Each structure stands twice: as structure tokens, then as C-alpha cells.
N, CA, C and O atoms as a GROMACS GRO file, in nm:
protein
  480
    1MET      N    1   0.686  -2.414  -4.442
    1MET     CA    2   0.802  -2.500  -4.383
    1MET      C    3   0.887  -2.391  -4.314
    1MET      O    4   0.943  -2.424  -4.209
    2ALA      N    5   0.902  -2.274  -4.358
    2ALA     CA    6   1.002  -2.176  -4.304
    2ALA      C    7   0.946  -2.122  -4.159
    2ALA      O    8   1.023  -2.087  -4.069
    3SER      N    9   0.821  -2.121  -4.149
    3SER     CA   10   0.765  -2.079  -4.014
    3SER      C   11   0.784  -2.183  -3.925
    3SER      O   12   0.781  -2.149  -3.806
    4VAL      N   13   0.807  -2.318  -3.952
    4VAL     CA   14   0.833  -2.417  -3.861
    4VAL      C   15   0.969  -2.420  -3.786
    4VAL      O   16   0.986  -2.454  -3.669
    5LEU      N   17   1.063  -2.376  -3.876
    5LEU     CA   18   1.196  -2.383  -3.838
    5LEU      C   19   1.220  -2.330  -3.715
    5LEU      O   20   1.268  -2.403  -3.629
    6PRO      N   21   1.191  -2.194  -3.687
    6PRO     CA   22   1.220  -2.138  -3.562
    6PRO      C   23   1.169  -2.209  -3.440
    6PRO      O   24   1.222  -2.190  -3.330
    7LEU      N   25   1.055  -2.301  -3.459
    7LEU     CA   26   1.012  -2.366  -3.350
    7LEU      C   27   1.099  -2.485  -3.333
    7LEU      O   28   1.110  -2.530  -3.219
    8ALA      N   29   1.161  -2.542  -3.432
    8ALA     CA   30   1.249  -2.666  -3.415
    8ALA      C   31   1.394  -2.613  -3.345
    8ALA      O   32   1.465  -2.691  -3.282
    9VAL      N   33   1.421  -2.502  -3.361
    9VAL     CA   34   1.572  -2.456  -3.306
    9VAL      C   35   1.530  -2.371  -3.196
    9VAL      O   36   1.625  -2.346  -3.121
   10GLY      N   37   1.424  -2.319  -3.162
   10GLY     CA   38   1.404  -2.234  -3.062
   10GLY      C   39   1.370  -2.314  -2.922
   10GLY      O   40   1.362  -2.437  -2.922
   11CYS      N   41   1.352  -2.240  -2.808
   11CYS     CA   42   1.339  -2.298  -2.680
   11CYS      C   43   1.212  -2.243  -2.629
   11CYS      O   44   1.195  -2.121  -2.625
   12SER      N   45   1.122  -2.329  -2.588
   12SER     CA   46   0.989  -2.289  -2.539
   12SER      C   47   1.002  -2.311  -2.390
   12SER      O   48   1.090  -2.384  -2.345
   13ALA      N   49   0.903  -2.241  -2.305
   13ALA     CA   50   0.893  -2.261  -2.160
   13ALA      C   51   0.867  -2.406  -2.123
   13ALA      O   52   0.827  -2.481  -2.212
   14GLY      N   53   0.884  -2.450  -2.005
   14GLY     CA   54   0.864  -2.582  -1.965
   14GLY      C   55   0.702  -2.611  -1.968
   14GLY      O   56   0.626  -2.517  -1.989
   15PRO      N   57   0.656  -2.729  -1.949
   15PRO     CA   58   0.504  -2.755  -1.958
   15PRO      C   59   0.430  -2.690  -1.860
   15PRO      O   60   0.311  -2.666  -1.883
   16ASP      N   61   0.489  -2.655  -1.740
   16ASP     CA   62   0.405  -2.613  -1.642
   16ASP      C   63   0.439  -2.458  -1.617
   16ASP      O   64   0.371  -2.399  -1.533
   17GLU      N   65   0.536  -2.392  -1.683
   17GLU     CA   66   0.583  -2.262  -1.654
   17GLU      C   67   0.475  -2.167  -1.727
   17GLU      O   68   0.393  -2.212  -1.807
   18LYS      N   69   0.482  -2.050  -1.695
   18LYS     CA   70   0.396  -1.939  -1.740
   18LYS      C   71   0.505  -1.852  -1.811
   18LYS      O   72   0.593  -1.795  -1.746
   19PRO      N   73   0.496  -1.845  -1.958
   19PRO     CA   74   0.591  -1.770  -2.008
   19PRO      C   75   0.568  -1.620  -2.001
   19PRO      O   76   0.455  -1.574  -1.985
   20PRO      N   77   0.679  -1.543  -2.013
   20PRO     CA   78   0.669  -1.407  -1.970
   20PRO      C   79   0.623  -1.324  -2.098
   20PRO      O   80   0.701  -1.258  -2.167
   21VAL      N   81   0.482  -1.336  -2.120
   21VAL     CA   82   0.423  -1.273  -2.241
   21VAL      C   83   0.381  -1.134  -2.217
   21VAL      O   84   0.341  -1.068  -2.312
   22VAL      N   85   0.385  -1.080  -2.088
   22VAL     CA   86   0.330  -0.949  -2.061
   22VAL      C   87   0.429  -0.849  -2.126
   22VAL      O   88   0.550  -0.861  -2.106
   23GLY      N   89   0.380  -0.751  -2.203
   23GLY     CA   90   0.441  -0.650  -2.285
   23GLY      C   91   0.383  -0.626  -2.405
   23GLY      O   92   0.265  -0.650  -2.431
   24THR      N   93   0.472  -0.572  -2.485
   24THR     CA   94   0.416  -0.536  -2.641
   24THR      C   95   0.488  -0.598  -2.720
   24THR      O   96   0.608  -0.612  -2.692
   25TRP      N   97   0.432  -0.652  -2.838
   25TRP     CA   98   0.489  -0.748  -2.948
   25TRP      C   99   0.432  -0.681  -3.059
   25TRP      O  100   0.322  -0.627  -3.060
   26LYS      N  101   0.540  -0.691  -3.182
   26LYS     CA  102   0.503  -0.658  -3.304
   26LYS      C  103   0.560  -0.751  -3.399
   26LYS      O  104   0.664  -0.812  -3.376
   27SER      N  105   0.485  -0.763  -3.518
   27SER     CA  106   0.518  -0.846  -3.633
   27SER      C  107   0.478  -0.792  -3.755
   27SER      O  108   0.435  -0.677  -3.740
   28GLY      N  109   0.477  -0.829  -3.867
   28GLY     CA  110   0.439  -0.778  -3.994
   28GLY      C  111   0.286  -0.762  -4.005
   28GLY      O  112   0.233  -0.688  -4.088
   29ILE      N  113   0.208  -0.848  -3.899
   29ILE     CA  114   0.062  -0.835  -3.930
   29ILE      C  115   0.002  -0.744  -3.817
   29ILE      O  116  -0.119  -0.743  -3.796
   30GLY      N  117   0.082  -0.676  -3.750
   30GLY     CA  118   0.031  -0.591  -3.637
   30GLY      C  119   0.100  -0.584  -3.510
   30GLY      O  120   0.219  -0.613  -3.498
   31SER      N  121   0.023  -0.544  -3.413
   31SER     CA  122   0.095  -0.560  -3.266
   31SER      C  123  -0.003  -0.582  -3.165
   31SER      O  124  -0.121  -0.557  -3.189
   32ILE      N  125   0.032  -0.625  -3.062
   32ILE     CA  126  -0.044  -0.687  -2.954
   32ILE      C  127   0.016  -0.660  -2.817
   32ILE      O  128   0.137  -0.679  -2.800
   33GLN      N  129  -0.058  -0.617  -2.721
   33GLN     CA  130  -0.016  -0.570  -2.600
   33GLN      C  131  -0.072  -0.653  -2.480
   33GLN      O  132  -0.191  -0.641  -2.452
   34PHE      N  133   0.000  -0.730  -2.413
   34PHE     CA  134  -0.045  -0.812  -2.319
   34PHE      C  135  -0.027  -0.745  -2.193
   34PHE      O  136   0.089  -0.714  -2.163
   35LEU      N  137  -0.137  -0.711  -2.100
   35LEU     CA  138  -0.099  -0.643  -1.968
   35LEU      C  139  -0.119  -0.747  -1.854
   35LEU      O  140  -0.178  -0.854  -1.857
   36GLU      N  141  -0.051  -0.683  -1.747
   36GLU     CA  142  -0.085  -0.772  -1.608
   36GLU      C  143  -0.238  -0.782  -1.589
   36GLU      O  144  -0.318  -0.695  -1.625
   37GLY      N  145  -0.272  -0.902  -1.525
   37GLY     CA  146  -0.392  -0.916  -1.482
   37GLY      C  147  -0.488  -0.980  -1.591
   37GLY      O  148  -0.606  -1.003  -1.564
   38GLY      N  149  -0.434  -1.010  -1.718
   38GLY     CA  150  -0.523  -1.072  -1.811
   38GLY      C  151  -0.592  -0.987  -1.911
   38GLY      O  152  -0.667  -1.039  -1.993
   39LYS      N  153  -0.569  -0.852  -1.910
   39LYS     CA  154  -0.634  -0.793  -2.014
   39LYS      C  155  -0.531  -0.732  -2.118
   39LYS      O  156  -0.415  -0.704  -2.090
   40LEU      N  157  -0.597  -0.714  -2.255
   40LEU     CA  158  -0.508  -0.682  -2.372
   40LEU      C  159  -0.510  -0.526  -2.369
   40LEU      O  160  -0.612  -0.465  -2.341
   41GLY      N  161  -0.402  -0.471  -2.396
   41GLY     CA  162  -0.376  -0.331  -2.415
   41GLY      C  163  -0.408  -0.280  -2.554
   41GLY      O  164  -0.524  -0.299  -2.593
   42GLU      N  165  -0.323  -0.217  -2.635
   42GLU     CA  166  -0.352  -0.179  -2.756
   42GLU      C  167  -0.316  -0.299  -2.841
   42GLU      O  168  -0.208  -0.357  -2.829
   43VAL      N  169  -0.411  -0.336  -2.927
   43VAL     CA  170  -0.386  -0.457  -3.012
   43VAL      C  171  -0.432  -0.385  -3.174
   43VAL      O  172  -0.535  -0.320  -3.195
   44SER      N  173  -0.358  -0.408  -3.245
   44SER     CA  174  -0.386  -0.368  -3.410
   44SER      C  175  -0.338  -0.472  -3.492
   44SER      O  176  -0.217  -0.493  -3.505
   45LEU      N  177  -0.428  -0.540  -3.551
   45LEU     CA  178  -0.402  -0.657  -3.628
   45LEU      C  179  -0.464  -0.667  -3.758
   45LEU      O  180  -0.573  -0.610  -3.772
   46LEU      N  181  -0.415  -0.730  -3.856
   46LEU     CA  182  -0.487  -0.747  -3.998
   46LEU      C  183  -0.605  -0.820  -3.954
   46LEU      O  184  -0.597  -0.895  -3.856
   47PRO      N  185  -0.730  -0.803  -4.029
   47PRO     CA  186  -0.845  -0.876  -4.000
   47PRO      C  187  -0.835  -1.022  -4.027
   47PRO      O  188  -0.919  -1.096  -3.978
   48ALA      N  189  -0.739  -1.069  -4.102
   48ALA     CA  190  -0.723  -1.221  -4.128
   48ALA      C  191  -0.667  -1.276  -3.982
   48ALA      O  192  -0.690  -1.394  -3.959
   49ALA      N  193  -0.606  -1.211  -3.897
   49ALA     CA  194  -0.563  -1.266  -3.778
   49ALA      C  195  -0.674  -1.310  -3.698
   49ALA      O  196  -0.646  -1.391  -3.610
   50CYS      N  197  -0.794  -1.272  -3.710
   50CYS     CA  198  -0.922  -1.320  -3.634
   50CYS      C  199  -1.026  -1.373  -3.721
   50CYS      O  200  -1.069  -1.485  -3.692
   51ARG      N  201  -1.075  -1.311  -3.824
   51ARG     CA  202  -1.185  -1.354  -3.890
   51ARG      C  203  -1.162  -1.406  -4.049
   51ARG      O  204  -1.257  -1.428  -4.124
   52GLY      N  205  -1.038  -1.420  -4.084
   52GLY     CA  206  -1.002  -1.483  -4.211
   52GLY      C  207  -1.014  -1.377  -4.321
   52GLY      O  208  -0.976  -1.411  -4.433
   53GLU      N  209  -1.064  -1.246  -4.301
   53GLU     CA  210  -1.089  -1.167  -4.411
   53GLU      C  211  -0.946  -1.101  -4.448
   53GLU      O  212  -0.862  -1.055  -4.371
   54LYS      N  213  -0.943  -1.109  -4.594
   54LYS     CA  214  -0.808  -1.039  -4.666
   54LYS      C  215  -0.817  -0.899  -4.669
   54LYS      O  216  -0.902  -0.847  -4.741
   55SER      N  217  -0.736  -0.825  -4.595
   55SER     CA  218  -0.724  -0.678  -4.596
   55SER      C  219  -0.601  -0.644  -4.564
   55SER      O  220  -0.544  -0.719  -4.485
   56SER      N  221  -0.532  -0.534  -4.612
   56SER     CA  222  -0.412  -0.472  -4.560
   56SER      C  223  -0.423  -0.359  -4.470
   56SER      O  224  -0.328  -0.285  -4.445
   57THR      N  225  -0.553  -0.344  -4.418
   57THR     CA  226  -0.580  -0.236  -4.315
   57THR      C  227  -0.597  -0.294  -4.182
   57THR      O  228  -0.693  -0.369  -4.167
   58PRO      N  229  -0.516  -0.269  -4.080
   58PRO     CA  230  -0.518  -0.319  -3.939
   58PRO      C  231  -0.657  -0.275  -3.892
   58PRO      O  232  -0.710  -0.175  -3.938
   59VAL      N  233  -0.725  -0.366  -3.782
   59VAL     CA  234  -0.823  -0.355  -3.720
   59VAL      C  235  -0.808  -0.345  -3.583
   59VAL      O  236  -0.760  -0.447  -3.534
   60GLN      N  237  -0.836  -0.248  -3.496
   60GLN     CA  238  -0.816  -0.240  -3.355
   60GLN      C  239  -0.907  -0.350  -3.275
   60GLN      O  240  -1.024  -0.366  -3.309
   61PHE      N  241  -0.849  -0.424  -3.170
   61PHE     CA  242  -0.928  -0.508  -3.106
   61PHE      C  243  -0.908  -0.475  -2.948
   61PHE      O  244  -0.815  -0.402  -2.910
   62THR      N  245  -0.996  -0.530  -2.864
   62THR     CA  246  -0.996  -0.516  -2.717
   62THR      C  247  -0.996  -0.670  -2.678
   62THR      O  248  -1.011  -0.756  -2.765
   63GLY      N  249  -0.982  -0.697  -2.567
   63GLY     CA  250  -0.997  -0.839  -2.509
   63GLY      C  251  -0.924  -0.882  -2.386
   63GLY      O  252  -0.885  -0.801  -2.303
   64THR      N  253  -0.906  -1.010  -2.376
   64THR     CA  254  -0.841  -1.055  -2.257
   64THR      C  255  -0.744  -1.182  -2.288
   64THR      O  256  -0.747  -1.240  -2.397
   65TRP      N  257  -0.666  -1.216  -2.192
   65TRP     CA  258  -0.573  -1.322  -2.222
   65TRP      C  259  -0.553  -1.415  -2.115
   65TRP      O  260  -0.601  -1.383  -2.006
   66LYS      N  261  -0.487  -1.533  -2.124
   66LYS     CA  262  -0.468  -1.621  -2.005
   66LYS      C  263  -0.347  -1.704  -2.045
   66LYS      O  264  -0.347  -1.746  -2.161
   67HIS      N  265  -0.244  -1.735  -1.968
   67HIS     CA  266  -0.153  -1.847  -1.997
   67HIS      C  267  -0.221  -1.969  -2.048
   67HIS      O  268  -0.337  -1.997  -2.018
   68GLY      N  269  -0.149  -2.039  -2.122
   68GLY     CA  270  -0.208  -2.175  -2.173
   68GLY      C  271  -0.102  -2.254  -2.239
   68GLY      O  272   0.017  -2.222  -2.242
   69LYS      N  273  -0.154  -2.362  -2.293
   69LYS     CA  274  -0.063  -2.460  -2.356
   69LYS      C  275  -0.148  -2.522  -2.474
   69LYS      O  276  -0.262  -2.566  -2.461
   70LEU      N  277  -0.075  -2.519  -2.591
   70LEU     CA  278  -0.148  -2.596  -2.706
   70LEU      C  279  -0.066  -2.727  -2.737
   70LEU      O  280   0.054  -2.726  -2.764
   71GLU      N  281  -0.138  -2.831  -2.731
   71GLU     CA  282  -0.053  -2.966  -2.723
   71GLU      C  283   0.055  -2.983  -2.827
   71GLU      O  284   0.154  -3.049  -2.793
   72ASP      N  285   0.050  -2.932  -2.951
   72ASP     CA  286   0.147  -2.938  -3.042
   72ASP      C  287   0.235  -2.815  -3.048
   72ASP      O  288   0.339  -2.811  -3.115
   73ALA      N  289   0.192  -2.724  -2.982
   73ALA     CA  290   0.289  -2.586  -2.993
   73ALA      C  291   0.354  -2.552  -2.868
   73ALA      O  292   0.444  -2.469  -2.874
   74GLY      N  293   0.318  -2.613  -2.738
   74GLY     CA  294   0.384  -2.567  -2.621
   74GLY      C  295   0.322  -2.464  -2.549
   74GLY      O  296   0.207  -2.439  -2.585
   75THR      N  297   0.374  -2.388  -2.443
   75THR     CA  298   0.326  -2.292  -2.373
   75THR      C  299   0.318  -2.146  -2.442
   75THR      O  300   0.398  -2.111  -2.529
   76GLY      N  301   0.215  -2.068  -2.395
   76GLY     CA  302   0.208  -1.950  -2.446
   76GLY      C  303   0.078  -1.884  -2.378
   76GLY      O  304   0.051  -1.899  -2.259
   77ALA      N  305   0.003  -1.811  -2.466
   77ALA     CA  306  -0.114  -1.729  -2.421
   77ALA      C  307  -0.238  -1.739  -2.512
   77ALA      O  308  -0.226  -1.721  -2.633
   78TRP      N  309  -0.348  -1.765  -2.459
   78TRP     CA  310  -0.468  -1.768  -2.540
   78TRP      C  311  -0.514  -1.622  -2.528
   78TRP      O  312  -0.517  -1.569  -2.416
   79ALA      N  313  -0.548  -1.557  -2.638
   79ALA     CA  314  -0.618  -1.442  -2.642
   79ALA      C  315  -0.750  -1.437  -2.705
   79ALA      O  316  -0.774  -1.491  -2.813
   80THR      N  317  -0.836  -1.371  -2.635
   80THR     CA  318  -0.968  -1.356  -2.675
   80THR      C  319  -0.989  -1.209  -2.735
   80THR      O  320  -1.007  -1.115  -2.657
   81LEU      N  321  -0.986  -1.190  -2.861
   81LEU     CA  322  -1.001  -1.078  -2.940
   81LEU      C  323  -1.142  -1.024  -2.986
   81LEU      O  324  -1.220  -1.097  -3.047
   82THR      N  325  -1.169  -0.909  -2.959
   82THR     CA  326  -1.304  -0.854  -3.009
   82THR      C  327  -1.270  -0.729  -3.059
   82THR      O  328  -1.211  -0.642  -2.996
   83SER      N  329  -1.318  -0.719  -3.203
   83SER     CA  330  -1.292  -0.617  -3.283
   83SER      C  331  -1.384  -0.486  -3.228
   83SER      O  332  -1.503  -0.496  -3.196
   84VAL      N  333  -1.313  -0.375  -3.224
   84VAL     CA  334  -1.384  -0.252  -3.190
   84VAL      C  335  -1.501  -0.216  -3.288
   84VAL      O  336  -1.597  -0.145  -3.256
   85ALA      N  337  -1.480  -0.275  -3.414
   85ALA     CA  338  -1.588  -0.239  -3.506
   85ALA      C  339  -1.687  -0.324  -3.516
   85ALA      O  340  -1.773  -0.309  -3.602
   86GLY      N  341  -1.689  -0.432  -3.425
   86GLY     CA  342  -1.810  -0.499  -3.394
   86GLY      C  343  -1.806  -0.645  -3.467
   86GLY      O  344  -1.907  -0.714  -3.464
   87TYR      N  345  -1.697  -0.688  -3.527
   87TYR     CA  346  -1.695  -0.825  -3.603
   87TYR      C  347  -1.702  -0.929  -3.476
   87TYR      O  348  -1.684  -0.895  -3.359
   88PRO      N  349  -1.726  -1.042  -3.516
   88PRO     CA  350  -1.733  -1.157  -3.404
   88PRO      C  351  -1.592  -1.167  -3.333
   88PRO      O  352  -1.486  -1.129  -3.384
   89THR      N  353  -1.606  -1.221  -3.211
   89THR     CA  354  -1.485  -1.244  -3.127
   89THR      C  355  -1.434  -1.358  -3.161
   89THR      O  356  -1.513  -1.448  -3.192
   90CYS      N  357  -1.301  -1.381  -3.164
   90CYS     CA  358  -1.233  -1.504  -3.192
   90CYS      C  359  -1.137  -1.515  -3.072
   90CYS      O  360  -1.109  -1.426  -2.992
   91GLU      N  361  -1.086  -1.657  -3.075
   91GLU     CA  362  -0.979  -1.692  -2.956
   91GLU      C  363  -0.858  -1.743  -3.060
   91GLU      O  364  -0.865  -1.823  -3.154
   92ARG      N  365  -0.744  -1.664  -3.008
   92ARG     CA  366  -0.617  -1.716  -3.098
   92ARG      C  367  -0.518  -1.757  -2.990
   92ARG      O  368  -0.529  -1.723  -2.872
   93TYR      N  369  -0.420  -1.832  -3.039
   93TYR     CA  370  -0.318  -1.882  -2.934
   93TYR      C  371  -0.181  -1.837  -2.997
   93TYR      O  372  -0.142  -1.857  -3.112
   94PHE      N  373  -0.121  -1.776  -2.902
   94PHE     CA  374   0.026  -1.721  -2.918
   94PHE      C  375   0.123  -1.791  -2.852
   94PHE      O  376   0.143  -1.781  -2.731
   95GLN      N  377   0.199  -1.878  -2.945
   95GLN     CA  378   0.301  -1.974  -2.876
   95GLN      C  379   0.439  -1.899  -2.835
   95GLN      O  380   0.507  -1.841  -2.920
   96TYR      N  381   0.472  -1.904  -2.711
   96TYR     CA  382   0.615  -1.832  -2.660
   96TYR      C  383   0.718  -1.913  -2.692
   96TYR      O  384   0.714  -2.032  -2.659
   97PHE      N  385   0.825  -1.862  -2.760
   97PHE     CA  386   0.958  -1.925  -2.755
   97PHE      C  387   1.065  -1.819  -2.765
   97PHE      O  388   1.034  -1.700  -2.766
   98THR      N  389   1.204  -1.863  -2.771
   98THR     CA  390   1.306  -1.800  -2.788
   98THR      C  391   1.382  -1.827  -2.913
   98THR      O  392   1.385  -1.946  -2.944
   99TYR      N  393   1.443  -1.746  -2.991
   99TYR     CA  394   1.515  -1.788  -3.114
   99TYR      C  395   1.643  -1.703  -3.109
   99TYR      O  396   1.633  -1.581  -3.107
  100GLU      N  397   1.754  -1.759  -3.107
  100GLU     CA  398   1.897  -1.659  -3.116
  100GLU      C  399   1.869  -1.562  -3.002
  100GLU      O  400   1.894  -1.444  -3.021
  101GLY      N  401   1.817  -1.603  -2.880
  101GLY     CA  402   1.834  -1.504  -2.764
  101GLY      C  403   1.718  -1.414  -2.771
  101GLY      O  404   1.698  -1.342  -2.673
  102GLN      N  405   1.627  -1.407  -2.888
  102GLN     CA  406   1.512  -1.315  -2.891
  102GLN      C  407   1.381  -1.377  -2.865
  102GLN      O  408   1.343  -1.475  -2.929
  103GLU      N  409   1.301  -1.316  -2.760
  103GLU     CA  410   1.174  -1.367  -2.739
  103GLU      C  411   1.095  -1.333  -2.847
  103GLU      O  412   1.108  -1.230  -2.913
  104ARG      N  413   0.991  -1.443  -2.868
  104ARG     CA  414   0.904  -1.426  -2.983
  104ARG      C  415   0.786  -1.504  -2.942
  104ARG      O  416   0.791  -1.600  -2.864
  105LEU      N  417   0.655  -1.449  -3.009
  105LEU     CA  418   0.546  -1.513  -2.993
  105LEU      C  419   0.485  -1.554  -3.156
  105LEU      O  420   0.473  -1.471  -3.246
  106GLN      N  421   0.458  -1.675  -3.164
  106GLN     CA  422   0.408  -1.720  -3.295
  106GLN      C  423   0.252  -1.730  -3.288
  106GLN      O  424   0.203  -1.808  -3.206
  107LEU      N  425   0.175  -1.660  -3.366
  107LEU     CA  426   0.045  -1.672  -3.373
  107LEU      C  427  -0.010  -1.799  -3.444
  107LEU      O  428   0.012  -1.800  -3.566
  108THR      N  429  -0.073  -1.901  -3.398
  108THR     CA  430  -0.096  -2.023  -3.449
  108THR      C  431  -0.244  -2.020  -3.528
  108THR      O  432  -0.331  -1.938  -3.502
  109GLY      N  433  -0.253  -2.107  -3.613
  109GLY     CA  434  -0.390  -2.133  -3.665
  109GLY      C  435  -0.434  -2.045  -3.782
  109GLY      O  436  -0.542  -2.078  -3.831
  110VAL      N  437  -0.374  -1.946  -3.833
  110VAL     CA  438  -0.387  -1.853  -3.928
  110VAL      C  439  -0.276  -1.848  -4.042
  110VAL      O  440  -0.156  -1.840  -4.015
  111SER      N  441  -0.322  -1.854  -4.158
  111SER     CA  442  -0.219  -1.876  -4.269
  111SER      C  443  -0.125  -1.725  -4.305
  111SER      O  444  -0.030  -1.720  -4.382
  112ILE      N  445  -0.175  -1.624  -4.236
  112ILE     CA  446  -0.101  -1.504  -4.262
  112ILE      C  447   0.007  -1.482  -4.149
  112ILE      O  448   0.070  -1.376  -4.145
  113ALA      N  449   0.027  -1.581  -4.060
  113ALA     CA  450   0.114  -1.544  -3.962
  113ALA      C  451   0.257  -1.624  -3.969
  113ALA      O  452   0.294  -1.697  -3.877
  114ASP      N  453   0.322  -1.606  -4.072
  114ASP     CA  454   0.436  -1.669  -4.108
  114ASP      C  455   0.555  -1.594  -4.015
  114ASP      O  456   0.652  -1.656  -3.970
  115GLU      N  457   0.533  -1.458  -3.994
  115GLU     CA  458   0.640  -1.378  -3.907
  115GLU      C  459   0.588  -1.382  -3.767
  115GLU      O  460   0.474  -1.356  -3.732
  116PRO      N  461   0.693  -1.422  -3.687
  116PRO     CA  462   0.646  -1.422  -3.528
  116PRO      C  463   0.659  -1.263  -3.475
  116PRO      O  464   0.728  -1.174  -3.525
  117PHE      N  465   0.588  -1.259  -3.382
  117PHE     CA  466   0.572  -1.118  -3.301
  117PHE      C  467   0.709  -1.132  -3.201
  117PHE      O  468   0.747  -1.230  -3.138
  118VAL      N  469   0.771  -0.997  -3.211
  118VAL     CA  470   0.900  -0.994  -3.134
  118VAL      C  471   0.864  -0.898  -3.021
  118VAL      O  472   0.772  -0.818  -3.036
  119ARG      N  473   0.937  -0.905  -2.904
  119ARG     CA  474   0.912  -0.826  -2.797
  119ARG      C  475   0.967  -0.678  -2.834
  119ARG      O  476   1.072  -0.662  -2.895
  120GLN      N  477   0.888  -0.578  -2.791
  120GLN     CA  478   0.930  -0.430  -2.819
  120GLN      C  479   0.981  -0.372  -2.695
  120GLN      O  480   1.020  -0.256  -2.692
   0.00000   0.00000   0.00000
């Protein structure tokens, strides 16, 4: 329930807006860099962010991203993550919102994503 609170009091971009996700974001589960043109830069996330494996050792990913919208979560970015170690590719949604004036991305659909990513 605590992870829902920022969404309730935060502000998301409008339904047709493209939120400003380009940049580097960090959270307790790792970091992700969204580059101009739809490529991902440096990405280091716990394995559970992509394939559900419980491990405290971050994994490096490559991939692409695009602006998108998730019906229940609002606007953000869809990221296609491919582990450099050869694990299967996964697609994850990062919802964009602001909370107390700070830009944040919330990784949706995984149980380890209680803490949002904040812009660096």
C-alpha cells in the first residue's frame, strides 16, 4: 500500500504528453539511463526487475525504450531490457510522476519495485 501513496498524491503527465524520461534514474534496485532516440544507456538492475530471480547482485542490461501509457498507471516509458549475460529479454513499464516537486519513475509489475527511481 505504501508504494501506491506517491501515485495518489503525485502528478502524472497528461494522457497525450510525452513525459521527460530522458536522463539517468536511480533507486534501491539499480539504475537506468534513457537516451535520446529510444536507446538505453547504462542499465544495472537486480535480476528480479526483469526475470523474477531473487539475487542481490545487479545485472547489466542493454535495450531500447519508447514513450507509452499504461491504462491504470498513466504515462511513462516502455523499456525492452536484454541482459548482457544472455537471459531472456523482458519489457517493463516505468510510470512517470512527480512527488513533492521531485521527478520519479515507478517500475510497475514487479514485487521488488517499492522504491521509485529518482532523476540524478
